[in-house]
N, C-alpha and C positions, 0 to 999 in steps of 0.2 A: 853508733856503726863503726864499724871496724874498717878502715880504709885507708890502704899504704900503696903507695905510688910505687913502680917497679921501674928503673932506667938501665938500659944497657948501652954502653959507648960502642958496641958490636952491630949496632942495630941504626937507622936514621934519629938524628934528633925529631922529637915533635916541631911541626911545620905549622903550629895551630894552638889554639888553648885544650890542650888534651894531653894525657898522661901517655906513655909506650906500652904501659898496662897500669890495671890498678887489681890490688889483691885486697878481698875481703873475705876471712875465713880460709879457708879452704879452696875457693875459687879464685882464677885470676883471669881477667876479662882483657885481651890483648887489643889494642887499636888497630885499626886497619893500616895494613904495611902496603906500599907502592913498591917497583923496585926500583929505588934510591940507593944507591951506594953510600953506605954510612960516614965514609970518609969524603966523600965530593959533594955528596947532596944532588946528586944529579941522578938522572934515569939511568941506568948502566945500558949500553949500547949492545948491538946484538938482536936478535932474533926473539921473536915470543917467547920461547922457551928459557933462553936465556933469562929474560925479564919475569918469567913466573917463578923460574928457579931462586931469582933475587928475593921476590917476594918471602918465597920459604924461608930461604937462610934469614932473612931478617924477622920473620916469626921465631924461628929457630933462637936466635939470640936472645928475643925478649922471655921468651921460655925459661931459657938457662938462667937468665938472670933473676927469674922469679923463683929459681930454685926446682924447676922441671925439665922437661924436655916435651917435643912435639908427641910423643908417645901418652903424655896426660891430656893431650887436647879431645874435649867430649864433644866438642860443636864449630866447625868452620863455615865462614859464609865468604864466599869467592863472588868477587862482582867483576865482569866482563866486558868491556866495550863492544867485542865481537864475539857472539855466543859459536861463530865456527872455531873459535880457540878451545872451546870445552875439553874436544879429545886430548888436548896438549896439556891442559891441566890434571887431566887424570893420569897422563904419563909421568909428568914432574911430581905430582902428590905419593905414584910409586917409589919414588925415590927417597920419601922423608919419612912415610909413614908406612906401618907393618898393620895386618889385621889384629885386632878386631878396628877396623877403621873409624875415623871419627865420623858422628853424623855430620851432614853438610846441604848448605844451599848454594846453588850458583845462580845468579842473576844477571840478566843483563841490564845494563844501565846505558844511558845517552853520554857521559862523561865521568871523568876522574879529575883528582888532584893532579896538577902539573900534567896535563895530558897523559898520565900514565893510560894503559890498556887492561890494566889488571890490579885487583887490591884485593887482600885476604885479612879478615879478621877471627878472632878465635876464642874459644872459651876454655880454659884448662883446670882441672882439678889435681890437688896436690895431695 
């Protein structure tokens, strides 16, 4: 099996036993990103919109390190601790994605690492 780890210094380092992304053939599986600042490794300050934007910046950095961009994302999964933030995620996604948008699932969850309120993972095709 072809399995190559992808790493970007412009996204947070892994905080567990995982890679930022794994490339297998022309598929890249991006691990979930929470709104960590890649330099401080702390949750960014500000409102939910600011935190959601950081999540997508982190995904963008890993996609770039893999040789692609968010335009190559075909499947996106978003995890929210408050589904009331769903509309804000849609708004922020509009800043990062153009049509055709990736397939997406949004899930309400009880908690996320480091008490984050949003996380997103993706699959992209190169």
